[in-house]
C-alpha positions in Angstrom: -109.7 50.5 45.4 -108.8 53.4 42.7 -106.5 52.8 40.0 -103.6 55.6 40.7 -101.4 56.7 37.8 -98.4 58.7 39.5 -96.2 61.1 37.5 -92.8 61.7 38.8 -92.1 64.9 37.3 -87.7 64.3 37.5 -86.5 68.3 38.9 -90.8 69.3 39.3 -90.2 72.6 40.9 -88.0 75.5 41.2 -86.7 77.2 44.2 -90.1 79.2 45.1 -90.7 82.6 43.7 -92.8 84.4 41.1 -91.2 84.0 37.6 -90.8 80.2 38.0 -91.5 78.1 34.7 -94.3 76.2 36.6 -95.7 79.3 37.5 -95.6 81.3 34.4 -96.4 78.4 32.3 -99.8 78.3 30.2 -102.0 75.5 31.5 -105.3 76.2 30.8 -106.5 72.4 31.4 -104.5 72.0 34.8 -106.1 75.7 35.9 -109.8 74.8 34.3 -109.6 71.4 37.3 -108.7 73.2 40.2 -112.1 72.3 42.3 -111.2 68.7 41.3 -107.5 69.0 42.9 -105.6 69.0 45.9 -102.5 70.8 46.7 -100.1 70.3 49.3 -96.4 70.7 49.3 -94.6 67.5 49.6 -91.2 66.0 51.1 -89.3 63.1 49.4 -86.5 63.4 51.8 -86.0 65.0 54.7 -82.8 66.8 55.7 -80.9 64.1 57.4 -81.7 61.9 54.2 -80.3 64.7 51.7 -77.3 62.9 50.2 -73.7 65.7 50.2 -73.5 65.3 46.7 -77.4 65.8 46.7 -77.5 69.2 44.4 -75.5 66.9 41.8 -77.4 63.6 42.0 -80.3 62.5 44.0 -83.0 61.2 41.9 -82.2 57.4 42.6 -82.4 58.2 46.2 -85.3 60.8 46.2 -87.6 57.7 44.6 -87.1 55.6 47.1 -87.9 58.3 49.7 -91.2 59.0 47.5 -92.1 55.1 47.7 -91.7 55.6 51.7 -88.5 54.3 52.1 -85.8 55.7 54.6 -82.1 55.0 53.4 -79.5 56.2 54.6 -77.6 58.0 52.1 -74.5 56.3 52.5 -76.3 53.1 52.1 -77.6 54.7 48.3 -74.8 53.5 45.6 -75.9 54.8 42.2 -73.4 52.4 40.1 -75.6 49.0 40.9 -78.8 51.0 41.2 -78.4 52.0 37.4 -76.9 48.7 36.6 -80.1 46.8 37.5 -82.0 49.8 36.1 -80.7 49.2 32.6 -81.5 45.7 33.0 -77.7 44.7 33.4 -76.1 41.9 35.1 -74.8 42.8 38.4 -73.9 40.6 41.2 -73.3 41.8 44.6 -69.3 42.1 45.4 -68.7 43.3 41.6 -68.1 47.0 41.4 -70.6 49.2 39.6 -69.9 52.8 38.3 -72.6 55.2 36.8 -70.9 56.6 33.7 -71.3 59.9 31.7 -69.8 59.9 28.0 -68.0 64.0 28.1 -66.4 65.4 26.4 -62.5 66.6 27.2 -59.7 68.5 25.6 -56.1 67.5 25.4 -55.6 68.4 28.9 -58.0 66.5 30.1 -60.4 69.7 30.7 -64.1 69.3 30.3 -66.2 70.7 27.5 -69.4 68.9 28.2 -70.1 66.5 30.7 -72.4 64.9 28.9 -71.5 65.3 25.2 -73.8 67.4 23.9 -76.4 65.0 24.9 -76.5 63.2 21.6 -76.2 59.5 21.6 -75.2 59.3 18.1 -72.6 56.1 17.7 -72.0 56.0 21.5 -73.7 52.3 21.4 -70.7 51.5 18.8 -68.4 53.2 20.5 -69.2 50.7 23.8 -68.9 47.8 21.5 -65.2 48.9 20.5 -64.6 49.7 24.2 -65.7 46.0 25.1 -63.9 44.4 22.1 -60.8 45.9 22.3 -59.5 47.3 25.5 -57.3 44.2 27.1 -57.1 45.0 30.6 -55.8 43.0 33.6 -59.3 43.1 35.3 -62.3 41.5 33.8 -64.5 44.6 32.6 -68.0 45.2 31.0 -69.0 48.9 29.9 -72.8 49.8 28.9 -74.2 52.6 26.9 -77.8 52.8 29.0 -79.4 56.1 27.9 -78.9 59.2 26.2 -75.3 60.2 27.3 -75.2 57.6 30.6 -73.8 54.0 31.0 -72.6 52.0 33.3 -69.3 50.5 33.9 -68.9 46.9 35.9 -65.5 45.5 37.1 -66.5 41.7 37.6 -63.8 41.2 40.6 -64.0 42.2 44.2 -62.6 45.8 44.6 -63.3 48.7 46.6 -65.9 50.9 46.5 -64.6 53.7 48.9 -63.7 55.6 45.9 -63.9 59.2 44.7 -65.7 60.3 41.3 -63.7 61.6 38.3 -66.7 63.8 37.2 -65.5 67.3 38.3 -69.2 68.4 38.5 -68.5 71.8 36.5 -67.3 72.4 33.0 -64.1 73.9 32.4 -62.5 71.4 35.2 -60.0 68.8 35.2 -61.2 65.6 35.6 -60.5 64.6 38.7 -58.3 61.6 39.2 -59.7 58.8 40.8 -58.8 59.1 44.9 -59.3 56.2 47.9 -61.6 57.3 50.7 -60.3 54.8 52.8 -56.7 54.3 53.6 -56.4 50.5 53.4 -54.9 48.5 50.4 -58.0 47.1 48.0 -59.0 51.1 48.4 -55.5 52.1 47.5 -55.5 49.0 44.4 -59.2 49.8 43.7 -58.4 53.5 43.0 -55.7 52.9 40.8 -57.3 50.2 38.6 -60.1 52.4 38.1 -58.2 55.8 37.2 -55.6 53.1 35.2 -58.9 51.9 33.1 -60.2 55.8 32.1 -56.8 57.1 31.1 -56.4 53.8 28.3 -60.1 54.1 27.5 -59.8 57.7 26.9 -56.7 57.6 24.7 -58.7 54.7 22.6 -62.0 57.0 22.1 -59.3 60.2 21.5 -58.9 59.0 17.9 -61.2 56.6 17.2 -63.2 56.5 13.8 -66.7 57.2 15.1 -65.4 60.0 17.2 -64.0 61.4 14.1 -67.6 60.9 12.6 -69.1 62.8 15.2 -66.9 65.6 14.7 -67.9 65.6 11.1 -71.2 65.5 12.0 -70.9 68.4 14.0 -71.6 66.4 17.5 -69.1 66.8 20.5 -66.7 63.4 20.6 -67.5 61.3 23.4 -63.6 60.8 24.7 -64.0 60.3 28.2 -65.7 58.0 31.2 -66.9 60.5 33.9 -67.8 58.2 36.8 -69.6 58.6 39.8 -71.1 56.6 43.2 -69.5 53.6 42.8 -70.8 50.7 44.8 -70.5 47.0 45.2 -74.1 45.9 46.5 -77.9 46.4 47.0 -79.7 47.1 49.9 -82.5 45.0 51.6 -85.7 46.6 50.7 -88.7 45.4 51.4 -91.4 44.7 48.9 -93.6 47.6 48.1 -96.7 45.9 47.6 -96.3 43.8 50.9 -96.1 47.2 52.9 -99.2 48.6 51.1 -102.9 47.7 50.2 -101.7 47.9 46.7 -101.9 44.7 44.3 -98.9 45.3 42.2 -97.6 48.2 40.0 -95.5 48.7 36.5 -93.1 51.6 36.6 -92.9 53.3 33.2 -88.9 54.8 32.8 -86.0 54.9 30.6 -82.7 53.2 31.9 -81.5 53.9 34.8 -81.6 54.6 39.2 -85.1 55.6 39.4 -86.4 52.3 37.4 -83.8 50.0 39.3 -85.1 51.6 42.4 -88.6 50.4 41.5 -87.2 47.4 40.0 -85.7 46.0 43.8 -88.8 46.9 45.5 -91.3 45.0 43.2 -92.3 47.0 40.1 -92.7 45.3 37.4 -91.1 47.5 34.6 -92.0 49.0 30.9 -88.8 50.9 29.7 -88.9 53.8 27.4 -86.8 53.1 24.0 -84.3 55.8 23.1 -85.8 58.6 21.2 -85.0 62.4 20.9 -88.1 63.1 19.8 -90.8 64.2 22.8 -93.8 63.5 20.5 -92.6 59.6 20.6 -91.5 59.5 24.3 -95.1 61.1 25.0 -96.7 58.1 22.5 -95.0 55.8 24.2 -96.1 56.8 28.0 -99.6 56.7 26.3 -99.9 53.6 25.0 -97.9 52.3 27.9 -100.4 53.5 30.2 -103.4 52.8 27.9 -102.4 48.8 27.5 -101.5 48.3 31.5 -104.1 50.0 33.1 -106.4 47.2 33.8 -103.6 45.1 34.4 -101.7 47.2 37.4 -103.6 49.0 40.6 -100.6 51.9 40.2 -98.8 53.1 37.3 -95.7 54.9 38.3 -94.3 56.9 35.3 -90.8 58.9 35.4 -90.5 62.2 33.2 -87.4 63.6 32.6 -87.3 66.8 30.3 -87.7 69.4 32.9 -85.0 68.5 35.3 -82.6 68.3 31.9 -84.4 71.9 31.4 -83.2 72.6 34.6 -79.5 71.6 34.6 -78.9 73.5 31.4 -80.6 76.6 32.9 -83.1 76.6 30.1 -85.8 77.8 32.0 -88.2 79.3 28.9 -87.6 75.1 27.6 -88.9 73.9 30.9 -92.0 76.6 30.9 -92.4 74.9 27.4 -92.0 71.5 28.3 -95.2 71.9 31.6 -97.5 73.6 28.6 -97.0 70.7 26.3 -97.5 68.1 29.2 -100.7 70.3 30.2 -101.8 69.3 26.6 -100.6 65.8 26.4 -102.5 65.2 29.9 -105.9 66.8 29.1 -106.2 64.0 26.4 -105.2 61.4 28.9 -107.2 62.7 31.4 -110.2 62.8 29.4 -109.4 59.4 27.9 -109.1 57.8 30.9 -112.3 60.1 32.5 -114.8 56.9 32.7 -112.5 54.9 34.7 -111.9 57.4 37.4 -108.6 57.3 38.3 -106.7 58.8 40.8 -103.7 61.2 39.2 -100.8 62.2 41.1 -98.6 64.8 40.0 -95.2 65.9 41.8 -91.5 65.5 41.5 -88.4 63.6 43.3 -86.8 67.3 44.0 -86.4 70.8 43.0 -83.7 71.5 40.5 -83.2 75.5 40.1 -83.7 76.6 36.1 -81.2 79.4 36.9 -77.9 77.8 38.5 -78.5 74.1 36.7 -78.5 73.0 40.7 -80.8 70.3 42.7 -82.1 72.2 45.8 -83.3 70.3 48.9 -87.2 71.7 49.8 -90.8 70.7 50.0 -92.1 70.7 46.2 -95.7 70.9 45.2 -97.8 67.4 44.9 -101.0 67.3 43.2 -103.9 64.7 43.5 -106.2 64.8 40.8 -109.9 62.6 41.2 -109.2 61.9 44.5 -112.6 61.3 46.1 -112.5 63.0 49.5 -109.3 65.4 48.5 -109.7 68.5 47.4 -108.9 72.1 48.6 -109.3 74.0 45.4 -106.1 76.1 45.1 -105.8 79.5 43.3 -103.3 77.8 40.8 -100.2 75.3 40.3 -97.1 76.9 41.6 -94.3 76.5 44.0 -95.7 79.2 46.0 -99.3 78.1 46.3 -97.8 74.9 47.2 -96.2 76.5 49.7 -99.1 77.7 51.3 -101.0 74.2 51.7 -100.5 71.0 54.2 -97.0 69.7 54.2 -96.9 66.0 53.4 -94.6 63.7 53.3 -94.4 60.2 51.6 -96.1 58.0 54.4 -98.9 60.1 54.7 -98.6 60.5 51.0 -99.5 56.2 50.5 -102.2 56.7 53.4 -103.9 59.6 51.9 -104.0 57.6 48.2 -104.9 54.1 49.6 -107.6 54.8 52.2 
């Protein structure tokens, strides 16, 4: 079978209208190969699989949806997926929480949920917490990528607790509460909250945060937690349920990489860098160096989603323009090998509200020998006019 290079562009589409960043972006290369493109609308998750907090956090679950797994939202806990997706040791029964390093004021009101998206000194701050914080319950805190981290309590606790993240700036941090009225959930909620306050007091006056402020960077003085989990679901190996021999995921540390790892993908981890050119040079080398070794190369691109969350539609548009140029070079470099390229996303992210939205998004398949429908343009509106494709059908179309 033909090699497949599959780009999951996080937050790929916006709610369909005439002025979306994707539609407005200058995409001369993609427009030049429209005759070799199959465009459809793609639905990674059906409505009843969309989680209650899907407008805030859904990538990990939607990624499994893309791969054809129907996993109920209550069985997907981001904490454990974030852990294994960051190559962090996690055992079923421990409690793992996704963490955002955030900035709060003296009243615990959130100034920035992501500490300015600046990871300077975060690794050192984490090392200080692990070394100097004394706590009754064994714990491990990890900086994983950017503003993100993972917190693991190495003891059997309940995952039936609420998030501390208020999911909005200007609001106070949410006190951890039990979601079930049993002793273990009550105990766990108190343990986690006490830990967060203790760490906040430590971080708030730490010299590294004073250095961040001096540098003009927001301090990382609170751990906003979400999606606590104590076990991973059992899922069938992706390569045993398809005709694809093997696959490689190229992604930053996180839940998407964790889901791929759980279902049998080999992994190549994007190193931490703020420069987009360095990130895409890494993707370039990762694809070319592994092209002959894997039938499926699955690449996670994060920029579009981040610009949407930051409500920067012009930056999202500029990203699509950058990607068009970069993709042209990759396409031409691999033209003789004739791989099938797939461009789609895990969910819509509205770049005017900053929220995830449920709904279908564009699916672009390039170079498929049988699949071509010559769309007029690459946009959400054009995709809406085309066939609706769900994950199971997508993989049947790709594999044949």
